[in-house]
N, C-alpha and C positions, 0 to 999 in steps of 0.2 A: 634659682640663680646660680651661676657657675662659681664665680669668685666672691668670697666673703670680704666685705669692706670693714676695716677696723673702725670701731666706734668713734674714736677721736677724729679720724680722717673723715668719716661720714658726717659727724656733727659739724665739723669745720666747713665741709662742702655745703651742707644745708644752710648754715649761717651766711656763707658767701652768696649762695644762690638767691636768698630772699633779702638781699641788701635793701634796707629801707629807703636808700637814696633813689632806688628805681633803676640803677645801672644794671644793664643785662649781664648775666654771668657768662663767663667763658664756657664754651661747649663742654670741655672736659670736666669742669666744676659742676655744671648742670647735670651731666651724665652721672657723676659720682653721687650727687645729692639724690637724684631719682632712684638710682640703684640701691643706695643705702636705705631710703625710706621704704622701698618695696621689700627689701630684706627684713626690715622691722615689721612690716605688715605680715609677712610670711611667718615670722617667729611668733607674733601675737595671735595669729589665727591660722594655725597649721591645718592642712587638709588639701583637698584637690577638687572641690566642687565649683570654685569660681576662679576664673583667670582674669587677672588685672593686668591690663596692657597700657604702657606709657611709651608709645613709639616715638622715636626709634631707639630709646634707651633701655627698655627692659620690660619683662613680663614675669609674673609669678602666679602660681596656683596656691590658693589658700581656702580656708573655711571648710570645716568638716562636712561630710555628706557624700553624695554620689560623686565619684571621681571618674575621670575619663583617661583613656590612653592614646586615642587617635582622633583626628578630626576636630571639629568645633566643640568646645566644652559646653556643658549644660547651662552655664551662666558666664557672661562676659561683661567686664567693666573696662571701658576704654576712655582715655582722656589725654590731654597734652601735658607736657612737663610742668608748665607754670601752674595749671589748675591742680595737678597732682600735689605739687609742693604746697600750694595754698591749703589743700585739704589736709595734708599730712601735718602741717604746722598749726592748724586751727584758724588760719586767716579766712577760710571759706568753709561754710557748713555743707554737709552732704546734700541736704534738701535744697539749698540755694544753687548748688552746682548742677544738680539734676534738673531743677526747674528752669534754669537758664540755658540748658542744652550744652553746658560745658563738659558734662559727663554723659556718656552713653552707657546705660546699664540694662542688660536684658537677662532674663532667666531667673529661676528660683534661686534665692540666697544672694542676689546681686546687689543687695543694700549693704553698704559698708559703714553706715552711720554708727553702728555700735563699736567699730574698730578705729574710728578717726575722731579727733586727731591722734597721731602717734606720740 
């Protein structure tokens, strides 16, 4: 990820994005929350064997193992922003997200259960 998000600003964005009232977060708040949690995942599980994508807000490479330089990585995880934040905060388990089709995970090491919630 290019720009590091300050911890206080990131935590505030996550809290606003998962508002228990169910009110949708403003797009810039949602973007900051997603990027901050991806940044946290990248710090928790450094490496380059899995690419985690949360379009259109961000993507990171994480988890030790075979890394790639060009083209499709050996393992890819992709989901939407709401699902990602639910996983990152523990509101949704990895197993439930995969079983329901809310997360698409392919390739070796594409299981993020050991790294979530953040």
